[in-house]
N, C-alpha and C positions, 0 to 999 in steps of 0.2 A: 460501390459499397465495400469492396475488398480493401481499397486504399483507406477508406474511413475507418474500417475495423482495425487495420494495422496501426494507423495513427492513434486511435483511441487506446489500443492496447499498449502502445509505446508510451503514451502519456501517463497511463496508470503505472507502468513500470518505473518511469522517471519520478513520479510522485512518491513511490515507495523507496526509491534510492534517496530522495530528499528526506523523507521521514526517517529512514535508517541513519542518515548523516546527523540529523538533529538529535535523535535518541542516543546514538553512540558517542557523539563528539561534542555536542552543544547542550546537553541536558542541563548541566549546572551553570551554563553561561547565560548572559542576559537574553540572547536570541532564543535559546531553548526554553528558558523559564517563561519568556513572554509568549512563545508559541503554544505552550501547554498550560499557562496560567499557574505557574509554580512559585512557591516561596523558596528562598535560598536554602533553608534548613531541610525542607522536604526534598529538594532537588539533590542535595548532597547525600541524604540518607538513602535515596532510591536510585542513585547513579548506576550501580551495577545491574539492577533489575532493568533499568531503561536500556542499557547497552545490550542486554540479552533480547529484549523486545525489539530493539533496532535490528539485531541480527536476523530475526524472523522476518522483518519487513524486507531486508535484503534478499532473503530466500524467495520471497514472493516476487520481487523484481527480477531476480535471476530466472525463475521459472517462466515468467511472462516473456522475457527476452529470449529464452531458449525456445519457447513456442513460436515466436516470431522468426527466429533463425531457421527453424525447421520448415518454415513456409506452410504449404498446404498440408504436409504430413504432420505438422504441429498442431492441428486443430484440437485434438483431444487434450494435449498438454495445455494449450492456451485456455480452453474452457475450464479445465480443472483448476488452474491457478486463478482465473477470474472468479470462479466460485469460492475459492479460498479467500480472496480479497473481500468479496461480498459478505461471507460469513464473519470474517474478522471485523468488518465495518458494523454489522448488526450486533455482534457480541460486544464490541467496544461501546456502541451507543447504549446498550442495556446496562453494561457493567461500569462504565467510566464516565462518558460524556456524550450526550445526544449529537453533538457536532460531528463526531466521528462518522456517523452514518452518512452525512452529507459530504464530508471530506474524502472518505475512503469508500464507503459502500455504493453511493450513487455513481461515481465515475466508473467503478467496477461493473455495475449493472449496465450502464450505457455501453461500455466496451463489450460486455457479454452479448447484449442484444445485437450489436453491430456484427460481431463475429458469427453469431447464429444466423443472422439474415444474409450474410455474405457466403455462407456455406452452400 
């Protein structure tokens, strides 16, 4: 279970690195607009906001990787950042798009359950 929890946490971290990359660098490009269902004018107008949002996703990834790097001593760090991911997923689903719950919140919840069961 420990290995599964580490892999699940790493996958959530990688997901957030990918989200960060799209939001910071591809927001107004075809791949970014397609990923988020954006129109070109809206993507251009919100590019700075998206980059800021991407930075926060990068912080989530960094926190999860930090928790993994700490090993068993990183349990609380990992739990905290997985909870942040879940809250962000729930808030995003309520405020922006229900799909965010499944893309961000559910993987975070699966990783959190695995971490708690492995403890």
